[in-house]
N, C-alpha and C positions, 0 to 999 in steps of 0.2 A: 504493500500500500504506500502510495506517494504522499508524503506529508508536506503540505504547502506552508512555506515559511512566510507568514504575513509581513514580517519586518523586511524581508528581502524584496518582496513584491512592492512594498511601499517605497523602498529606496530606488527600485527601478523606475517606478512611476515619477518620483521626484526628479531623477536624472533626465527622464524622457521629456517631462514638461519644461525643465530648465533649458534643455537643448532646443526645444520647440520655441520657447520664448526668446532665446538668444538668436535663433535663425530669423524669427519674425522681426525682431528689432533690427537685425542686420539688413533685411530686405527693405524695411521702412526707411532706414538711414540711407541706404544705397539709392532708393528712388528719390529721396529728398535732395541728396547731393547731385544726382543726375539732373534733376529739374533745375537746380540752381545753376549748374554749369551750362545747361541749354539756354536758360534765360540770360546768362552773362554774355553768351555769343550774340544774342539779339541786342543786348545793350550796346555792344561794340558797334553793331550796324547803326543803331540809333545815334550814337555819338558821332559816327562818321558823317551822317546826314546833317547833324547840327553844325559840325565843324566846317562843312562845305557849303553852307547855306549862302547863296548869292543870287543875283538876278540876271546874269548874262546868259545868252543862249549858246548851244553847242550842237554840232551835228553828230548823229549816231546812226548805226545801221539797225533797223528794226528786225523783228523775227521773220519778215518776208524778204529780207535782204535789200530793202529800200533805204536810201538815205533820208533821214528825218531830223527835223530840228527839235531839240529838247529845250523847253523853257525853264523847267525846274531841274537845273543841272545838279542840285544836291542829291538827286536820286539817280543820276546817270551812272555814278560809280557803282551803285547797287545793281543796276541793270547789267553793267559790264562784268560784274562778278558772277551773275546768273541771269541769263536773259529769259528765264521763266517768270521773273519779276514783272508784274503788270501794274501795280499801284501800291500806295502806302495808305493805311487807314489809321486815323487818330481820333480818339474820343476823349474829350476833356472830362475829368472827374473819374476816369477809370484808368486801368493800366493798359488799355488797348492802344498800342502804338507800334504797329508791325508792318512788315512787307506782306503783300498778298501775291500769291503765285497763281499762274494759269497754265495748265497743261491739258489742252482739249482732247488729246489722244488717250490720256490716262488721268482723268480729272482728280482722282484721289491719290495721286502720286505722293503728295506732301502730307498725307494723313499721318504718317509716322516717319517723316523725314525732316531734317533741319534745312535751313536755307542753303547750306553747302551740299545738300543731298545725302548727308550721312544719316544713319539710323537715329531716330529721336522719338521718345515717348510723347513729347509735347507737340511734335509736328510743326507745321507752319500754316497759317491761314491761307486758304485757297478758294478760288472761284469754282463753284460746283458745275455739274454736268448740265448741258442744255443752253447755257447762256454765256455771255462774256460781258465785260464792263461797259459795252456800248449797246447791249440788248435792252429791250423794254423792261425786262425784269431779270435780275441775276442774283445769285446767292453766294455769300461768303461764309465758309465754314471755319470754325476754330474750336479747339478742345477747351473744355471747362476744367482747367488744371487746379489741383489742390493748393498750389502755391500762388494762385491768382494770376498766373501768366496766361498767355494766349487770350481766350475769351472768358477767363475765370472771373472777371469782374463785370462782364456784360449784364449779369443778372441784377445789377443795381437798378436797372430799368424796371424791375418788378415793382418798385415804389414810385408812385406818382410824384412824390416830393423830389426825387432825384431827377425825374424827367424834366421838371420845371427848371432845374439848374443846368441841364445838359440836353436840350431839345434838338440840338444840331450836332453834327460831326463832319469831319472832312475826309475825303478820299482824293489823294493826289497822284496823278499819272505823270509821265515824263513831259506832257504837253499842257496839262491844265490842273487847276485845283478846284474840286467840286465840293459843294456844300449840300448835305442831305438833312432833311427834317424828319424826325421820328413821328410816326402817326399811330403806331400800335406796338404793344409789347404783349406777347402771347406765351402762355404755358400750354403745351400740347404734348402729343406723343406720336410715335411712329408705330403704325399697325403692320403686322406681317403681310397683310393682304394688299394694302393700298399705299403704304409709305405715308409720308407727311403731305397732307393735302396741298399746301402752297407750292411744294417743290415742282409739281408738274407744270407750273406756269413759267418756269425759267426759260428765257429766250424771248423772241419777238411774239407778241400776242395782239389779238384784235380787241375791239371795244368790248365785246361780250365777255371775253376771258378776263380782260382787265377789270371790268366791273365785278365779275364773279370773285376774282382774287381779292380785290380791295374790300368788298362787302364781307367776305369770310374773315379777313384779318380784323376788320373793325368789329364784327360781331363777337369775335373771340378774344378781344383785347381785355387786358386786366383792368384798364381804366380808360376814361374818355379823354383824349387829347384835344379834341375840337378841331383836328386836322383831317381834311378829306381830300385825298389825291384825285386829280383829274386826268382823264386819258391824255396821254402825251407826256406826262411827267414820269420820268424813269423811276422804277422801284428797285431798291436793294433790300434783301433779307439777310440779316446776320443771324446765323444759327449755331447753337451750341447744345451740349447735353444738359439735361436738367434731371434732378433726382426727386422731383415731387411725385413721380409715378414710374412704373416700369417703362423702359424705352422712352423716357421723357425728353422733350426738347424745349428749349427756350428760344424764341425768335423775336428779334427786333426788326420791325418793318419801317422803312423810311423812304421818302420821296425826294428826288433831286430838285433843289430850288435855285441852284446857280452853278 
């Protein structure tokens, strides 16, 4: 008959859970350090933009191989480092201040890649499938990171009080600086069958689809902004994960006003 030594089993369990706790702590620390390092790389990009901020124009070769004049030359060095760069998004009152990438043949290429194309948990904000920055409607995706990087502070728009302080944000390309006005902030979810309803409108859309999209966004908004887009005004959707429900998403919808 085998006699079970309870003290021995207890010691084994103590050792097991101690090792498990140590491993879990190591993984948490590793992810934290990785996130900080990834954000530091973006901070360097931001610093380079600030240091080169000027007003003169410069010629560059665009993705189609055509010579084009860049007005905002502070971003030209970013483009020359990686010509997947299409614009820079900045939202005052948040930590959103990043390059945005565009890879139409593989829209989610930067989902888990840094600006330099290396592997990255944070990824890089990117333009989603179906549209581009000149479409009637386009989507910019960014991760909701625990360290508040990427679109981790976008959910500040869940509060109407924050919206009142930051109702507009800028998107700057190599040739123009655009201003967008937020008209809806939405908590929603992605269903396995249909995906997220507004996503299907990415691209160029007719009047009916434009009205369907804007009505849906306004009907599902967390609060009333008093802003109503009109057909012809470009719409951008900023999308990130949300944890209010399974497969949750938080979407900020804005119209271009200049």
